[in-house]
N, CA, C and O atoms as a DFTB+ gen file, in Angstrom:
848 C
 N C O
     1  1     107.442     105.679      82.215
     2  2     107.207     104.287      81.856
     3  2     107.410     104.076      80.365
     4  3     106.957     104.877      79.549
     5  1     108.083     103.012      80.021
     6  2     108.339     102.676      78.624
     7  2     107.398     101.549      78.206
     8  3     107.562     100.412      78.648
     9  1     106.405     101.858      77.349
    10  2     105.434     100.842      76.961
    11  2     106.012      99.815      75.989
    12  3     105.367      98.811      75.687
    13  1     107.233     100.066      75.496
    14  2     107.881      99.127      74.588
    15  2     108.651      98.045      75.340
    16  3     109.196      97.126      74.729
    17  1     108.693      98.157      76.653
    18  2     109.290      97.128      77.497
    19  2     108.215      96.602      78.441
    20  3     107.166      97.227      78.597
    21  1     108.467      95.461      79.069
    22  2     107.478      94.886      79.978
    23  2     107.171      95.872      81.106
    24  3     108.080      96.391      81.753
    25  1     105.881      96.124      81.332
    26  2     105.496      97.158      82.289
    27  2     104.336      96.707      83.181
    28  3     103.659      95.714      82.915
    29  1     104.140      97.485      84.251
    30  2     102.974      97.319      85.117
    31  2     102.384      98.705      85.358
    32  3     103.093      99.627      85.759
    33  1     101.093      98.845      85.113
    34  2     100.375     100.075      85.453
    35  2      99.414      99.751      86.589
    36  3      98.594      98.841      86.472
    37  1      99.514     100.488      87.675
    38  2      98.605     100.273      88.790
    39  2      97.679     101.474      88.932
    40  3      98.105     102.624      88.823
    41  1      96.410     101.184      89.175
    42  2      95.418     102.240      89.309
    43  2      94.738     102.145      90.665
    44  3      94.004     101.195      90.937
    45  1      94.980     103.114      91.493
    46  2      94.227     103.254      92.732
    47  2      93.100     104.224      92.444
    48  3      93.294     105.196      91.714
    49  1      91.926     103.977      93.003
    50  2      90.803     104.832      92.640
    51  2      89.816     104.937      93.788
    52  3      89.714     104.046      94.631
    53  1      89.096     106.042      93.800
    54  2      88.018     106.219      94.748
    55  2      86.756     105.578      94.177
    56  3      86.506     105.657      92.974
    57  1      85.976     104.956      95.026
    58  2      84.722     104.363      94.587
    59  2      83.843     105.434      93.940
    60  3      83.638     106.506      94.509
    61  1      83.327     105.134      92.752
    62  2      82.484     106.088      92.055
    63  2      83.231     107.004      91.109
    64  3      82.622     107.833      90.432
    65  1      84.564     106.861      91.054
    66  2      85.352     107.695      90.150
    67  2      85.445     107.101      88.746
    68  3      85.862     107.775      87.804
    69  1      85.054     105.834      88.617
    70  2      85.154     105.164      87.320
    71  2      86.514     104.559      87.069
    72  3      86.801     104.124      85.954
    73  1      87.361     104.523      88.090
    74  2      88.733     104.057      87.901
    75  2      88.866     102.622      87.463
    76  3      89.779     102.282      86.710
    77  1      87.967     101.774      87.925
    78  2      88.037     100.365      87.537
    79  2      87.736     100.200      86.049
    80  3      88.402      99.432      85.354
    81  1      86.734     100.922      85.573
    82  2      86.405     100.889      84.147
    83  2      87.542     101.473      83.322
    84  3      87.867     100.965      82.249
    85  1      88.146     102.543      83.830
    86  2      89.298     103.144      83.147
    87  2      90.412     102.116      83.005
    88  3      91.028     102.004      81.945
    89  1      90.670     101.369      84.070
    90  2      91.717     100.354      84.032
    91  2      91.459      99.310      82.966
    92  3      92.371      98.921      82.236
    93  1      90.214      98.852      82.874
    94  2      89.853      97.857      81.875
    95  2      90.015      98.418      80.457
    96  3      90.551      97.748      79.574
    97  1      89.544      99.656      80.250
    98  2      89.674     100.283      78.929
    99  2      91.140     100.486      78.562
   100  3      91.538     100.265      77.418
   101  1      91.936     100.907      79.535
   102  2      93.356     101.137      79.299
   103  2      94.056      99.841      78.906
   104  3      94.879      99.820      77.991
   105  1      93.722      98.771      79.602
   106  2      94.317      97.473      79.289
   107  2      93.953      97.049      77.868
   108  3      94.787      96.511      77.141
   109  1      92.702      97.294      77.478
   110  2      92.267      96.955      76.126
   111  2      93.052      97.753      75.090
   112  3      93.478      97.207      74.072
   113  1      93.241      99.031      75.348
   114  2      93.977      99.890      74.405
   115  2      95.434      99.455      74.275
   116  3      96.032      99.554      73.204
   117  1      95.990      98.974      75.378
   118  2      97.395      98.560      75.382
   119  2      97.570      97.094      74.981
   120  3      98.685      96.634      74.733
   121  1      96.449      96.368      74.922
   122  2      96.512      94.962      74.540
   123  2      97.141      94.075      75.596
   124  3      97.848      93.120      75.273
   125  1      96.882      94.391      76.874
   126  2      97.462      93.610      77.975
   127  2      96.350      93.172      78.922
   128  3      95.247      93.717      78.860
   129  1      96.613      92.197      79.802
   130  2      95.594      91.737      80.756
   131  2      95.257      92.799      81.796
   132  3      96.076      93.659      82.120
   133  1      94.034      92.720      82.309
   134  2      93.566      93.594      83.379
   135  2      93.247      92.737      84.598
   136  3      92.468      91.789      84.512
   137  1      93.857      93.077      85.737
   138  2      93.637      92.326      86.968
   139  2      93.044      93.233      88.030
   140  3      93.486      94.368      88.207
   141  1      92.046      92.730      88.731
   142  2      91.473      93.484      89.834
   143  2      91.163      92.528      90.976
   144  3      91.539      91.357      90.929
   145  1      90.476      93.025      92.003
   146  2      90.183      92.232      93.189
   147  2      89.416      90.965      92.851
   148  3      89.673      89.908      93.427
   149  1      88.476      91.066      91.919
   150  2      87.640      89.919      91.595
   151  2      88.471      88.782      91.006
   152  3      88.276      87.618      91.357
   153  1      89.399      89.123      90.108
   154  2      90.254      88.106      89.492
   155  2      91.160      87.463      90.531
   156  3      91.309      86.241      90.554
   157  1      91.772      88.284      91.399
   158  2      92.685      87.755      92.408
   159  2      91.942      86.837      93.378
   160  3      92.428      85.756      93.711
   161  1      90.758      87.275      93.832
   162  2      89.967      86.439      94.738
   163  2      89.551      85.147      94.054
   164  3      89.534      84.090      94.686
   165  1      89.214      85.217      92.770
   166  2      88.819      84.022      92.034
   167  2      89.966      83.021      91.970
   168  3      89.756      81.818      92.122
   169  1      91.181      83.520      91.746
   170  2      92.351      82.639      91.718
   171  2      92.568      81.981      93.077
   172  3      92.832      80.782      93.162
   173  1      92.455      82.784      94.146
   174  2      92.646      82.243      95.488
   175  2      91.637      81.152      95.799
   176  3      91.986      80.092      96.318
   177  1      90.368      81.430      95.471
   178  2      89.305      80.489      95.822
   179  2      89.311      79.261      94.918
   180  3      89.122      78.138      95.387
   181  1      89.527      79.476      93.623
   182  2      89.466      78.370      92.667
   183  2      90.586      77.358      92.907
   184  3      90.390      76.155      92.739
   185  1      91.754      77.853      93.299
   186  2      92.900      76.967      93.480
   187  2      93.323      76.829      94.941
   188  3      94.360      76.236      95.240
   189  1      92.511      77.383      95.853
   190  2      92.787      77.284      97.289
   191  2      94.229      77.673      97.587
   192  3      94.953      76.943      98.264
   193  1      94.635      78.825      97.077
   194  2      96.033      79.219      97.135
   195  2      96.442      79.766      98.500
   196  3      95.712      80.529      99.132
   197  1      97.611      79.361      98.926
   198  2      98.266      79.912     100.110
   199  2      99.685      80.268      99.693
   200  3     100.118      79.931      98.591
   201  1     100.401      80.943     100.570
   202  2     101.811      81.270     100.268
   203  2     102.590      79.999      99.969
   204  3     103.375      79.957      99.022
   205  1     102.372      78.955     100.780
   206  2     103.102      77.696     100.599
   207  2     102.753      77.037      99.261
   208  3     103.627      76.509      98.574
   209  1     101.454      77.075      98.897
   210  2     101.028      76.466      97.645
   211  2     101.612      77.213      96.455
   212  3     102.005      76.593      95.466
   213  1     101.672      78.526      96.541
   214  2     102.259      79.323      95.465
   215  2     103.730      78.974      95.277
   216  3     104.196      78.799      94.151
   217  1     104.457      78.873      96.386
   218  2     105.875      78.540      96.301
   219  2     106.063      77.146      95.694
   220  3     106.997      76.920      94.924
   221  1     105.171      76.214      96.046
   222  2     105.265      74.869      95.489
   223  2     105.028      74.891      93.984
   224  3     105.747      74.239      93.227
   225  1     104.021      75.642      93.557
   226  2     103.698      75.726      92.133
   227  2     104.799      76.425      91.359
   228  3     105.111      76.049      90.229
   229  1     105.391      77.447      91.975
   230  2     106.504      78.136      91.318
   231  2     107.677      77.184      91.113
   232  3     108.410      77.280      90.128
   233  1     107.840      76.266      92.057
   234  2     108.911      75.280      91.945
   235  2     108.720      74.348      90.765
   236  3     109.675      73.750      90.270
   237  1     107.467      74.228      90.314
   238  2     107.167      73.403      89.154
   239  2     107.014      74.245      87.890
   240  3     106.475      73.790      86.881
   241  1     107.502      75.485      87.970
   242  2     107.448      76.406      86.837
   243  2     106.012      76.571      86.334
   244  3     105.747      76.561      85.132
   245  1     105.113      76.720      87.276
   246  2     103.691      76.861      86.960
   247  2     103.435      78.236      86.329
   248  3     104.013      79.239      86.747
   249  1     102.567      78.264      85.326
   250  2     102.247      79.523      84.643
   251  2     100.952      80.119      85.166
   252  3      99.875      79.550      84.989
   253  1     101.070      81.281      85.817
   254  2      99.871      81.948      86.319
   255  2      98.963      82.370      85.181
   256  3      97.741      82.267      85.292
   257  1      99.540      82.840      84.094
   258  2      98.720      83.372      83.016
   259  2      97.838      82.284      82.420
   260  3      96.713      82.563      82.007
   261  1      98.325      81.066      82.370
   262  2      97.507      79.964      81.863
   263  2      96.269      79.777      82.727
   264  3      95.177      79.528      82.215
   265  1      96.443      79.897      84.037
   266  2      95.298      79.765      84.949
   267  2      94.326      80.912      84.776
   268  3      93.112      80.709      84.770
   269  1      94.855      82.116      84.636
   270  2      93.989      83.281      84.467
   271  2      93.188      83.149      83.183
   272  3      91.993      83.442      83.162
   273  1      93.834      82.714      82.119
   274  2      93.132      82.537      80.856
   275  2      91.996      81.535      80.998
   276  3      90.907      81.743      80.463
   277  1      92.250      80.450      81.717
   278  2      91.210      79.448      81.912
   279  2      90.042      80.020      82.697
   280  3      88.882      79.776      82.363
   281  1      90.349      80.787      83.751
   282  2      89.292      81.384      84.568
   283  2      88.469      82.363      83.745
   284  3      87.241      82.363      83.829
   285  1      89.131      83.193      82.952
   286  2      88.422      84.203      82.174
   287  2      87.582      83.571      81.070
   288  3      86.553      84.122      80.680
   289  1      88.017      82.415      80.565
   290  2      87.236      81.736      79.534
   291  2      86.027      81.037      80.145
   292  3      84.940      81.043      79.566
   293  1      86.219      80.440      81.313
   294  2      85.123      79.728      81.975
   295  2      84.130      80.708      82.572
   296  3      82.919      80.540      82.421
   297  1      84.644      81.745      83.259
   298  2      83.797      82.737      83.907
   299  2      84.036      84.083      83.229
   300  3      84.669      84.970      83.801
   301  1      83.528      84.227      82.015
   302  2      83.887      85.369      81.174
   303  2      83.530      86.717      81.783
   304  3      84.142      87.725      81.428
   305  1      82.552      86.766      82.694
   306  2      82.157      88.048      83.265
   307  2      82.834      88.368      84.571
   308  3      82.460      89.326      85.247
   309  1      83.832      87.576      84.943
   310  2      84.347      87.654      86.300
   311  2      84.982      88.990      86.646
   312  3      84.889      89.435      87.790
   313  1      85.619      89.634      85.690
   314  2      86.265      90.904      86.010
   315  2      85.442      92.104      85.570
   316  3      85.917      93.239      85.613
   317  1      84.197      91.852      85.142
   318  2      83.391      92.931      84.599
   319  2      82.307      93.410      85.563
   320  3      81.779      94.509      85.399
   321  1      81.971      92.597      86.563
   322  2      80.878      92.960      87.458
   323  2      81.243      94.180      88.275
   324  3      82.355      94.281      88.794
   325  1      80.310      95.101      88.387
   326  2      80.535      96.302      89.188
   327  2      80.588      95.907      90.651
   328  3      79.675      95.250      91.151
   329  1      81.644      96.298      91.341
   330  2      81.850      95.822      92.706
   331  2      81.474      96.853      93.756
   332  3      81.922      97.999      93.726
   333  1      80.629      96.406      94.694
   334  2      80.349      97.150      95.915
   335  2      80.165      96.133      97.030
   336  3      79.447      95.154      96.829
   337  1      80.779      96.318      98.199
   338  2      80.576      95.370      99.291
   339  2      79.115      95.336      99.704
   340  3      78.452      96.370      99.777
   341  1      78.630      94.154      99.969
   342  2      77.261      93.999     100.437
   343  2      77.284      93.292     101.786
   344  3      78.202      92.525     102.077
   345  1      76.293      93.546     102.589
   346  2      76.223      92.938     103.909
   347  2      76.279      91.423     103.771
   348  3      75.536      90.832     102.987
   349  1      77.164      90.806     104.537
   350  2      77.287      89.366     104.491
   351  2      78.225      88.872     103.410
   352  3      78.551      87.685     103.370
   353  1      78.665      89.759     102.535
   354  2      79.573      89.371     101.469
   355  2      80.959      89.123     102.053
   356  3      81.404      89.849     102.942
   357  1      81.640      88.092     101.548
   358  2      82.970      87.757     102.073
   359  2      83.947      88.906     101.915
   360  3      84.933      88.984     102.648
   361  1      83.689      89.805     100.964
   362  2      84.611      90.918     100.743
   363  2      84.583      91.899     101.906
   364  3      85.459      92.757     102.011
   365  1      83.585      91.784     102.783
   366  2      83.527      92.647     103.951
   367  2      84.416      92.134     105.084
   368  3      84.715      92.861     106.031
   369  1      84.831      90.878     104.974
   370  2      85.616      90.282     106.043
   371  2      87.028      90.855     106.041
   372  3      87.558      91.178     104.978
   373  1      87.646      90.985     107.210
   374  2      88.998      91.538     107.278
   375  2      89.993      90.680     106.508
   376  3      89.932      89.451     106.550
   377  1      90.902      91.334     105.811
   378  2      91.964      90.620     105.124
   379  2      93.025      90.217     106.131
   380  3      93.481      91.044     106.922
   381  1      93.417      88.960     106.109
   382  2      94.444      88.496     107.033
   383  2      95.818      88.742     106.446
   384  3      95.952      88.996     105.249
   385  1      96.848      88.669     107.291
   386  2      98.219      88.834     106.811
   387  2      98.543      87.784     105.757
   388  3      99.219      88.073     104.770
   389  1      98.057      86.559     105.972
   390  2      98.313      85.473     105.025
   391  2      97.678      85.783     103.674
   392  3      98.291      85.558     102.631
   393  1      96.453      86.299     103.694
   394  2      95.770      86.634     102.446
   395  2      96.495      87.748     101.702
   396  3      96.622      87.700     100.479
   397  1      96.971      88.753     102.439
   398  2      97.680      89.852     101.800
   399  2      98.971      89.345     101.150
   400  3      99.301      89.735     100.030
   401  1      99.690      88.486     101.848
   402  2     100.925      87.918     101.295
   403  2     100.623      87.114     100.035
   404  3     101.361      87.175      99.051
   405  1      99.518      86.352     100.080
   406  2      99.136      85.547      98.918
   407  2      98.778      86.432      97.734
   408  3      99.211      86.175      96.611
   409  1      97.990      87.471      97.979
   410  2      97.607      88.400      96.913
   411  2      98.841      89.055      96.292
   412  3      98.939      89.201      95.074
   413  1      99.778      89.444      97.156
   414  2     101.007      90.084      96.680
   415  2     101.789      89.151      95.768
   416  3     102.252      89.561      94.703
   417  1     101.936      87.893      96.184
   418  2     102.674      86.924      95.376
   419  2     101.969      86.666      94.048
   420  3     102.618      86.557      93.008
   421  1     100.634      86.569      94.083
   422  2      99.885      86.344      92.850
   423  2     100.124      87.487      91.876
   424  3     100.420      87.255      90.704
   425  1      99.996      88.725      92.356
   426  2     100.191      89.883      91.489
   427  2     101.617      89.926      90.939
   428  3     101.817      90.169      89.749
   429  1     102.592      89.695      91.790
   430  2     103.984      89.742      91.340
   431  2     104.264      88.678      90.293
   432  3     104.984      88.928      89.326
   433  1     103.695      87.484      90.482
   434  2     103.908      86.414      89.517
   435  2     103.185      86.689      88.202
   436  3     103.701      86.380      87.128
   437  1     101.981      87.274      88.289
   438  2     101.267      87.636      87.071
   439  2     102.065      88.667      86.272
   440  3     102.124      88.598      85.044
   441  1     102.676      89.620      86.973
   442  2     103.464      90.659      86.305
   443  2     104.708      90.075      85.654
   444  3     105.187      90.602      84.650
   445  1     105.235      88.994      86.213
   446  2     106.389      88.338      85.605
   447  2     105.999      87.731      84.256
   448  3     106.810      87.675      83.332
   449  1     104.740      87.275      84.159
   450  2     104.265      86.655      82.922
   451  2     104.197      87.646      81.767
   452  3     104.332      87.260      80.606
   453  1     103.986      88.936      82.085
   454  2     103.896      89.931      81.020
   455  2     103.333      91.242      81.512
   456  3     102.928      91.355      82.669
   457  1     103.303      92.223      80.652
   458  2     102.769      93.537      80.999
   459  2     101.305      93.427      81.399
   460  3     100.592      92.552      80.908
   461  1     100.846      94.317      82.299
   462  2      99.469      94.249      82.765
   463  2      99.048      95.566      83.400
   464  3      99.871      96.427      83.712
   465  1      97.726      95.693      83.582
   466  2      97.139      96.803      84.322
   467  2      96.459      96.212      85.551
   468  3      95.693      95.253      85.447
   469  1      96.744      96.790      86.717
   470  2      96.197      96.288      87.979
   471  2      95.378      97.386      88.642
   472  3      95.862      98.502      88.825
   473  1      94.135      97.068      89.002
   474  2      93.287      98.031      89.699
   475  2      93.222      97.675      91.177
   476  3      92.891      96.544      91.533
   477  1      93.537      98.633      92.033
   478  2      93.446      98.417      93.469
   479  2      94.501      97.467      93.990
   480  3      95.610      97.390      93.461
   481  1      94.135      96.738      95.048
   482  2      95.008      95.757      95.672
   483  2      96.328      96.343      96.125
   484  3      97.329      95.627      96.156
   485  1      96.368      97.607      96.476
   486  2      97.594      98.273      96.928
   487  2      98.729      98.079      95.932
   488  3      99.891      97.930      96.311
   489  1      98.371      98.084      94.653
   490  2      99.368      97.845      93.614
   491  2     100.516      98.839      93.638
   492  3     101.655      98.488      93.328
   493  1     100.215     100.089      94.007
   494  2     101.289     101.094      94.052
   495  2     102.389     100.661      95.011
   496  3     103.556     100.999      94.813
   497  1     102.022      99.912      96.054
   498  2     102.993      99.447      97.048
   499  2     103.649      98.142      96.598
   500  3     104.863      97.980      96.714
   501  1     102.842      97.220      96.087
   502  2     103.350      95.920      95.647
   503  2     104.426      96.078      94.583
   504  3     105.412      95.341      94.573
   505  1     104.232      97.053      93.675
   506  2     105.162      97.223      92.549
   507  2     106.041      98.469      92.684
   508  3     106.544      98.987      91.687
   509  1     106.219      98.938      93.893
   510  2     106.963     100.188      94.088
   511  2     108.414     100.086      93.638
   512  3     109.034     101.107      93.342
   513  1     108.967      98.884      93.580
   514  2     110.351      98.730      93.131
   515  2     110.439      98.164      91.710
   516  3     111.532      97.867      91.227
   517  1     109.307      98.016      91.050
   518  2     109.312      97.504      89.681
   519  2     110.013      98.521      88.777
   520  3     109.729      99.715      88.870
   521  1     110.914      98.078      87.913
   522  2     111.700      99.013      87.099
   523  2     110.914      99.768      86.037
   524  3     111.387     100.783      85.525
   525  1     109.715      99.288      85.699
   526  2     108.934      99.956      84.651
   527  2     107.465     100.000      85.083
   528  3     106.606      99.325      84.517
   529  1     107.213     100.816      86.101
   530  2     105.895     100.865      86.756
   531  2     105.347     102.287      86.711
   532  3     106.046     103.247      87.037
   533  1     104.083     102.406      86.302
   534  2     103.378     103.684      86.344
   535  2     102.252     103.565      87.368
   536  3     101.393     102.690      87.257
   537  1     102.263     104.449      88.364
   538  2     101.261     104.428      89.432
   539  2     100.301     105.604      89.245
   540  3     100.717     106.759      89.152
   541  1      99.002     105.277      89.192
   542  2      97.979     106.287      88.907
   543  2      96.928     106.315      90.015
   544  3      96.547     105.272      90.548
   545  1      96.468     107.510      90.353
   546  2      95.336     107.690      91.266
   547  2      94.227     108.400      90.503
   548  3      94.454     109.448      89.900
   549  1      93.014     107.821      90.532
   550  2      91.853     108.460      89.920
   551  2      90.872     108.809      91.036
   552  3      90.414     107.937      91.775
   553  1      90.565     110.081      91.141
   554  2      89.682     110.555      92.194
   555  2      88.575     111.411      91.587
   556  3      88.580     111.688      90.387
   557  1      87.623     111.829      92.426
   558  2      86.525     112.667      91.945
   559  2      85.862     113.328      93.137
   560  3      86.076     112.924      94.280
   561  1      85.059     114.339      92.870
   562  2      84.335     115.006      93.944
   563  2      83.288     114.065      94.518
   564  3      82.857     113.126      93.849
   565  1      82.877     114.316      95.763
   566  2      81.861     113.483      96.407
   567  2      80.561     113.493      95.599
   568  3      79.896     112.464      95.477
   569  1      80.201     114.656      95.047
   570  2      78.972     114.769      94.274
   571  2      79.018     113.889      93.024
   572  3      78.048     113.202      92.704
   573  1      80.148     113.916      92.326
   574  2      80.323     113.095      91.130
   575  2      80.225     111.615      91.488
   576  3      79.562     110.843      90.795
   577  1      80.878     111.233      92.558
   578  2      80.904     109.831      92.975
   579  2      79.518     109.350      93.401
   580  3      79.097     108.253      93.036
   581  1      78.822     110.164      94.163
   582  2      77.480     109.804      94.614
   583  2      76.540     109.599      93.432
   584  3      75.775     108.636      93.396
   585  1      76.604     110.508      92.473
   586  2      75.730     110.419      91.306
   587  2      76.027     109.167      90.493
   588  3      75.106     108.499      90.022
   589  1      77.304     108.845      90.327
   590  2      77.685     107.680      89.520
   591  2      77.285     106.380      90.206
   592  3      76.734     105.485      89.565
   593  1      77.556     106.268      91.504
   594  2      77.199     105.049      92.234
   595  2      75.686     104.879      92.272
   596  3      75.183     103.769      92.101
   597  1      74.957     105.973      92.496
   598  2      73.492     105.906      92.525
   599  2      72.951     105.410      91.187
   600  3      72.022     104.604      91.141
   601  1      73.542     105.900      90.102
   602  2      73.097     105.508      88.765
   603  2      73.428     104.047      88.477
   604  3      72.593     103.307      87.957
   605  1      74.659     103.630      88.819
   606  2      75.105     102.268      88.549
   607  2      74.339     101.248      89.378
   608  3      74.028     100.158      88.898
   609  1      74.033     101.603      90.628
   610  2      73.406     100.659      91.548
   611  2      71.891     100.826      91.658
   612  3      71.215     100.068      92.353
   613  1      71.372     101.843      90.951
   614  2      69.942     102.130      91.007
   615  2      69.475     102.347      92.446
   616  3      68.491     101.757      92.890
   617  1      70.203     103.207      93.164
   618  2      69.879     103.537      94.546
   619  2      69.813     105.057      94.678
   620  3      70.136     105.782      93.737
   621  1      69.395     105.532      95.842
   622  2      69.329     106.980      96.059
   623  2      70.738     107.518      96.297
   624  3      71.657     106.764      96.616
   625  1      70.892     108.819      96.140
   626  2      72.210     109.416      96.366
   627  2      72.592     109.348      97.838
   628  3      73.777     109.282      98.163
   629  1      71.617     109.362      98.728
   630  2      71.932     109.219     100.151
   631  2      72.465     107.817     100.432
   632  3      73.410     107.660     101.206
   633  1      71.877     106.810      99.819
   634  2      72.382     105.440      99.969
   635  2      73.779     105.332      99.361
   636  3      74.653     104.655      99.902
   637  1      73.973     106.003      98.239
   638  2      75.285     105.993      97.592
   639  2      76.325     106.645      98.490
   640  3      77.451     106.158      98.593
   641  1      75.959     107.735      99.135
   642  2      76.888     108.422     100.047
   643  2      77.332     107.491     101.167
   644  3      78.515     107.447     101.505
   645  1      76.398     106.751     101.742
   646  2      76.725     105.830     102.836
   647  2      77.652     104.711     102.365
   648  3      78.581     104.324     103.075
   649  1      77.395     104.195     101.164
   650  2      78.262     103.154     100.610
   651  2      79.669     103.688     100.368
   652  3      80.659     103.021     100.672
   653  1      79.747     104.889      99.824
   654  2      81.044     105.499      99.550
   655  2      81.833     105.698     100.841
   656  3      83.020     105.381     100.905
   657  1      81.176     106.219     101.856
   658  2      81.844     106.447     103.144
   659  2      82.344     105.138     103.745
   660  3      83.432     105.084     104.317
   661  1      81.545     104.089     103.611
   662  2      81.936     102.778     104.129
   663  2      83.156     102.229     103.403
   664  3      84.108     101.761     104.028
   665  1      83.115     102.294     102.065
   666  2      84.219     101.749     101.269
   667  2      85.484     102.589     101.444
   668  3      86.580     102.035     101.533
   669  1      85.349     103.914     101.494
   670  2      86.506     104.787     101.713
   671  2      87.232     104.404     103.003
   672  3      88.457     104.282     103.026
   673  1      86.473     104.218     104.055
   674  2      87.059     103.873     105.345
   675  2      87.712     102.495     105.298
   676  3      88.814     102.305     105.813
   677  1      87.029     101.541     104.679
   678  2      87.549     100.185     104.585
   679  2      88.852     100.139     103.784
   680  3      89.817      99.493     104.192
   681  1      88.870     100.829     102.640
   682  2      90.064     100.813     101.787
   683  2      91.235     101.538     102.443
   684  3      92.378     101.089     102.354
   685  1      90.949     102.655     103.101
   686  2      92.032     103.400     103.757
   687  2      92.628     102.576     104.891
   688  3      93.847     102.549     105.059
   689  1      91.791     101.912     105.664
   690  2      92.284     101.064     106.751
   691  2      93.137      99.922     106.202
   692  3      94.174      99.576     106.768
   693  1      92.687      99.352     105.104
   694  2      93.413      98.250     104.464
   695  2      94.800      98.714     104.013
   696  3      95.811      98.074     104.304
   697  1      94.824      99.838     103.298
   698  2      96.093     100.345     102.778
   699  2      97.045     100.711     103.912
   700  3      98.229     100.379     103.857
   701  1      96.547     101.384     104.923
   702  2      97.403     101.784     106.048
   703  2      97.967     100.569     106.771
   704  3      99.138     100.555     107.147
   705  1      97.134      99.546     106.965
   706  2      97.581      98.355     107.689
   707  2      98.686      97.618     106.951
   708  3      99.657      97.175     107.564
   709  1      98.542      97.485     105.627
   710  2      99.458      96.631     104.884
   711  2     100.568      97.364     104.136
   712  3     101.500      96.727     103.645
   713  1     100.484      98.688     104.042
   714  2     101.553      99.417     103.358
   715  2     102.220     100.457     104.245
   716  3     103.314     100.927     103.933
   717  1     101.572     100.822     105.350
   718  2     102.144     101.819     106.248
   719  2     102.030     103.236     105.724
   720  3     102.690     104.144     106.229
   721  1     101.191     103.433     104.705
   722  2     100.993     104.763     104.153
   723  2      99.514     104.972     103.845
   724  3      98.716     104.043     103.973
   725  1      99.149     106.170     103.446
   726  2      97.765     106.459     103.089
   727  2      97.594     106.368     101.582
   728  3      98.490     106.739     100.823
   729  1      96.461     105.881     101.162
   730  2      96.206     105.822      99.716
   731  2      96.006     107.210      99.130
   732  3      95.997     107.371      97.909
   733  1      95.845     108.212      99.985
   734  2      95.695     109.593      99.531
   735  2      97.033     110.329      99.468
   736  3      97.079     111.486      99.050
   737  1      98.111     109.681      99.875
   738  2      99.434     110.298      99.841
   739  2      99.890     110.386      98.384
   740  3     100.161     109.366      97.750
   741  1      99.972     111.594      97.865
   742  2     100.277     111.786      96.444
   743  2     101.675     111.313      96.061
   744  3     101.972     111.129      94.880
   745  1     102.530     111.116      97.058
   746  2     103.886     110.637      96.760
   747  2     103.881     109.196      96.254
   748  3     104.897     108.712      95.755
   749  1     102.744     108.507      96.380
   750  2     102.640     107.126      95.908
   751  2     102.334     107.030      94.413
   752  3     102.289     105.932      93.857
   753  1     102.124     108.182      93.759
   754  2     101.665     108.160      92.373
   755  2     102.483     109.082      91.473
   756  3     103.008     110.107      91.907
   757  1     102.571     108.683      90.201
   758  2     103.198     109.543      89.195
   759  2     102.155     110.372      88.450
   760  3     102.472     111.416      87.880
   761  1     100.904     109.896      88.460
   762  2      99.852     110.585      87.715
   763  2      98.560     110.571      88.539
   764  3      98.107     109.515      88.980
   765  1      97.973     111.755      88.742
   766  2      96.719     111.876      89.484
   767  2      95.698     112.565      88.588
   768  3      95.962     113.635      88.039
   769  1      94.532     111.943      88.445
   770  2      93.499     112.456      87.547
   771  2      92.192     112.637      88.312
   772  3      91.775     111.759      89.066
   773  1      91.555     113.780      88.109
   774  2      90.221     114.021      88.656
   775  2      89.192     113.702      87.586
   776  3      89.264     114.215      86.469
   777  1      88.228     112.845      87.935
   778  2      87.293     112.320      86.939
   779  2      86.151     113.265      86.593
   780  3      85.489     113.078      85.572
   781  1      85.906     114.276      87.421
   782  2      84.780     115.182      87.175
   783  2      84.807     115.734      85.748
   784  3      85.834     116.224      85.277
   785  1      83.667     115.647      85.075
   786  2      83.556     116.217      83.739
   787  2      84.202     115.397      82.644
   788  3      84.309     115.858      81.508
   789  1      84.635     114.186      82.966
   790  2      85.299     113.336      81.966
   791  2      84.633     111.974      81.931
   792  3      84.146     111.489      82.953
   793  1      84.609     111.356      80.759
   794  2      84.141     109.978      80.652
   795  2      85.311     109.041      80.926
   796  3      86.468     109.462      80.903
   797  1      85.012     107.783      81.183
   798  2      86.074     106.802      81.400
   799  2      86.954     106.670      80.159
   800  3      88.171     106.513      80.264
   801  1      86.331     106.734      78.989
   802  2      87.085     106.642      77.736
   803  2      88.054     107.814      77.607
   804  3      89.197     107.633      77.189
   805  1      87.603     109.007      77.963
   806  2      88.461     110.188      77.892
   807  2      89.634     110.076      78.853
   808  3      90.751     110.473      78.521
   809  1      89.389     109.543      80.028
   810  2      90.477     109.388      81.000
   811  2      91.486     108.362      80.504
   812  3      92.695     108.562      80.623
   813  1      90.986     107.264      79.949
   814  2      91.897     106.248      79.402
   815  2      92.748     106.837      78.284
   816  3      93.935     106.529      78.178
   817  1      92.144     107.684      77.448
   818  2      92.893     108.333      76.363
   819  2      93.933     109.313      76.923
   820  3      95.023     109.449      76.368
   821  1      93.590     109.995      78.027
   822  2      94.539     110.908      78.675
   823  2      95.769     110.141      79.148
   824  3      96.900     110.605      79.001
   825  1      95.531     108.963      79.716
   826  2      96.647     108.149      80.209
   827  2      97.497     107.667      79.040
   828  3      98.724     107.641      79.131
   829  1      96.850     107.286      77.945
   830  2      97.585     106.853      76.768
   831  2      98.463     107.978      76.230
   832  3      99.596     107.739      75.814
   833  1      97.943     109.194      76.237
   834  2      98.735     110.349      75.790
   835  2      99.910     110.591      76.730
   836  3     101.005     110.938      76.287
   837  1      99.679     110.408      78.032
   838  2     100.754     110.582      79.015
   839  2     101.871     109.565      78.792
   840  3     103.059     109.881      78.855
   841  1     101.436     108.319      78.526
   842  2     102.435     107.270      78.295
   843  2     103.243     107.558      77.026
   844  3     104.452     107.332      76.971
   845  1     102.530     108.068      75.999
   846  2     103.213     108.452      74.760
   847  2     103.391     107.312      73.789
   848  3     103.950     107.502      72.709
């Protein structure tokens, strides 16, 4: 990946590996926007976006980045909240084909606006043909993940284990359904990092060194 040209970095991560925080730190170091599930869902809900609505807005040369800037200024904490599905939360509901298509178009249009870092959202698949794309997987041992989730959520490690197992299954099913591959297939990534024994800052610095 050439950081001197417009680029997209996608980060797939296991829950509890710290990958989302790494993505945010990396974006800050590179001086580019950071997009994750929360931002994409906020755009969909705030503007009631569908595939047809996106195409209509594109026809009017609509700027996605202007909308994102407005959302981030109005709801400054929107991409910072630690995410875990909760019972009854809309994020537990199955993603429809229409929603996946909409998310894909949003991400692709955001990337057209400029370089960015994307966490999750099957970014490795969405940008697989992008000419300047770096795909990263951040993983960690079950023990590391359980300890981190328990600490972040102030829950027991047994509760953390159950949450991790639930999210792992949900994310793998999502990726398989919409990309036809496994998120654990190493062929989807150029860089794979194990988080054990490293801070998020250290991992972000490792990626910066890799980029050069």
